[in-house]
ZAMARGU-4260 file (C-alpha; in steps of 0.2 Angstrom, whole numbers, plus 5000, padded with zeros to 4 digits):
<rodrens>
0) 4950/5040/5024 | 4956/5023/5032 | 4939/5019/5040 | 4930/5023/5024 | 4942/5012/5014
5) 4940/4998/5026 | 4921/4999/5025 | 4922/4999/5006 | 4934/4983/5007 | 4921/4974/5018
10) 4907/4978/5006 | 4917/4976/4989 | 4932/4965/4994 | 4949/4969/5000 | 4958/4965/4984
15) 4947/4977/4973 | 4950/4992/4985 | 4968/4988/4987 | 4971/4987/4968 | 4961/5003/4965
20) 4972/5012/4978 | 4988/5005/4972 | 4984/5009/4954 | 4978/5026/4959 | 4995/5028/4968
25) 5003/5024/4952 | 4995/5037/4942 | 4995/5050/4956 | 5014/5048/4957 | 5015/5056/4940
30) 5006/5071/4946 | 5014/5072/4963 | 5031/5081/4960 | 5025/5092/4946 | 5012/5099/4959
35) 5024/5100/4972 | 5038/5109/4961 | 5025/5123/4958 | 5028/5129/4975 | 5011/5135/4975
40) 5003/5132/4992 | 4987/5127/4985 | 4994/5114/4973 | 5006/5107/4986 | 4991/5104/4998
45) 4982/5096/4983 | 4997/5085/4981 | 4997/5080/4999 | 4979/5077/5000 | 4979/5066/4984
50) 4993/5056/4991 | 4984/5054/5008 | 4968/5047/4999 | 4977/5034/4989 | 4987/5029/5005
55) 4971/5028/5015 | 4964/5017/5001 | 4978/5005/5003 | 4981/5005/5022 | 4963/5003/5027
60) 4960/4985/5020 | 4979/4980/5022 | 4978/4974/5039 | 4963/4963/5036 | 4971/4956/5020
65) 4987/4952/5030 | 4977/4943/5044 | 4968/4932/5030 | 4985/4926/5024 | 4989/4916/5041
70) 4980/4904/5052 | 4976/4910/5069 | 4991/4901/5076 | 5003/4911/5065 | 4993/4927/5062
75) 5002/4939/5074 | 5019/4933/5070 | 5016/4932/5051 | 5007/4948/5049 | 5020/4957/5059
80) 5035/4950/5050 | 5027/4953/5033 | 5022/4971/5038 | 5039/4975/5045 | 5050/4968/5031
85) 5039/4977/5019 | 5041/4993/5029 | 5060/4992/5029 | 5061/4987/5010 | 5048/4999/5004
90) 5049/5013/5016 | 5067/5012/5019 | 5073/5013/5002 | 5064/5027/4995 | 5071/5041/5007
95) 5088/5034/5003 | 5086/5033/4984 | 5077/5050/4982 | 5091/5061/4987 | 5103/5051/4976
100) 5092/5052/4961 | 5089/5071/4963 | 5108/5074/4965 | 5112/5064/4950 | 5099/5071/4939
105) 5095/5088/4947 | 5076/5085/4944 | 5062/5076/4952 | 5058/5066/4937 | 5069/5051/4941
110) 5060/5051/4958 | 5044/5050/4950 | 5050/5036/4939 | 5055/5027/4955 | 5038/5030/4963
115) 5029/5023/4947 | 5040/5008/4946 | 5037/5003/4964 | 5019/5007/4963 | 5016/4996/4948
120) 5023/4981/4959 | 5009/4983/4971 | 4993/4979/4961 | 5003/4964/4954 | 5007/4958/4971
125) 4989/4961/4978 | 4982/4951/4963 | 4994/4936/4967 | 4989/4936/4985 | 4971/4938/4982
130) 4971/4922/4972 | 4976/4912/4987 | 4963/4904/4999 | 4961/4913/5015 | 4970/4904/5029
135) 4958/4891/5037 | 4952/4893/5054 | 4957/4879/5066 | 4944/4865/5069 | 4939/4865/5086
140) 4931/4850/5095 | 4918/4854/5109 | 4923/4847/5126 | 4915/4830/5130 | 4912/4826/5112
</rodrens>
C-alpha cells in the first residue's frame, strides 16, 4: 500500500493523497471498533485491512512531504525531529488514553471519539502545511565561475 500511495502522491500531489488518507481514517475510525467488537474473525480482519489501507495512504507520501518542508542543510534534523515528536505525541497518547477511556465508560465508543477527534486534526494540518512553499534548494556556484 505504501509504494502505491507514494506513486499516487507523485502523480496527484502529496497533499491530496494525504488529505484523502487522513479523511478516510476519520471515517474509518467510526467503523473500526464496531467491527472489532463483533468478535467475528472476518469482520475483525476487514477492520484491520481498512486501517492498513488508510495508514498506507498517509505514510506513503509523508516522508516526502516532511523533506519538502526543510532546506537540505536542515532536512535530516528537521524531518527526524518533527517525525519523532509527532510519534511521541500521537502514538504515545493513544495507548495511554484508550484503557482509561474504556475503564471509565465500559465501552469503545469514547475511544472511537478520541480517534475521530485526532483524525480530524490531520487534514487541517496537512492543508496548512501544503500552503507553504517547499524549502528552497541551496544555490550553488560552479567552481571557477
